[in-house]
N, C-alpha and C positions, 0 to 999 in steps of 0.2 A: 503494498499500498506505499503510494508515493504521499508526500506529508504537502499542506498545501502551501504555497508559493508562497504567502506574505503570514505566515502563523505566528512570528513573534509580533505583528503588527497588532494586535490586540491585548497584548501583556501591557502595563502600568509603565511609566518610565519610575524604571528604578531612584533618581533624582529628587521626585517627588514624593514615594512614600517614606523614603530615607529620614526628609526634613520633620515630619511630623512622628515618628515610631520613637519609642521613646528607649536611652539606649538599657544594655542589659544588666548593666551595673543598677540602672534606677528598679530592679525588678527584684534585688534581694532585700528591698525594703515590702515588700509584699508577703513574706515569709515571717511567720510569728516567731519573735526573738524577746528574749525576758530580758528586759531594760536592766534589770537592777534583783537584788536577792531580796528585798523586803517591796519591790516592785507590786503594784495592784491589780497588778496581770500576770496567770504563772503563762508559762511558755503554749502550753493547749488552749488560751483566751478565753479560760475561766473568770471566775468574778470571788475575788479574795473573801469570804464571810468572817472570817477570823484571823487575823496576823498573826503570826509568828509568838509562841506562849511557849516558856521555859515549863518543861516536863518535870524537872525535878532531878531527874536522873544525869551523872555524871561518868568520864572516862576518863582515862589518862592514854596519849600515844607517846609513843618512843620509836627511834630507830633501832630494832635489835635483828640480831641476822638470824635469829632460833636459833642460836648457840644455847644450851642448857647451860654452860659455862658462863655466858654473858648477864644472866639472871640476875647473880650475885654483885656485879661491877656497878658501881654506880655511873647512873646515866640522868640526861634530861628529859625532862617529862614536860605534857602540853596538855592541860586540863581542857577535857571537850566536854560541852552541853549540849544536851536533845535539846529539842526545839519541835512543834507542831505547829500545823496551821490546819485549817479548812477550807477547801476551796470549789463554789459550785462549777459545774462543766458546765458547757454549753446545754448539755440537754437537761440537766435540769440536779445532776447527780451530786452528792455531796462527796468528794475524795479528802483525805487524810494523807499530808503529807509531813513526812520527817527528814529530821536533817541535824548532824551533830555539826559543833563548831567552835571556835576556839572562845573561851571562857573570858571576859573581862575580867577586871582589876576588882574591881565591885564583886563578882563571885567569886574569884578564888579567895580574898578575903574571907568572904561568907564556910565556903569551905575551909579555910584554916581553923575559924574561931569555931564550926562545929568540931572539929576535929581537937581543938585547945582544949574543947569545956569534957573531951570523953578520955583523956591522958589518965 
């Protein structure tokens, strides 16, 4: 089957449509991204019904190799605090989100105060 002689004549001029078409970089703004840890929207575009609240659970983190001999060696520890929040999804479901974060100085002082009470 032979191609029509002027088959390209019906195509739009590429210079005309490129002038109004957005750059691909702008399309990235259409994807949902969290603006920050305490932003009002979750990455799935839910609505925060209850913001981050400490649960009262704590933990410690350190850099151990897993060697049992290292368990008796002095090391640096970081105090972690568990938080939770409730986010309502776009479907209306309530989702519980849990995260661990580094403790603030105020929280660390509260832990030490409780420790010293029971020494």
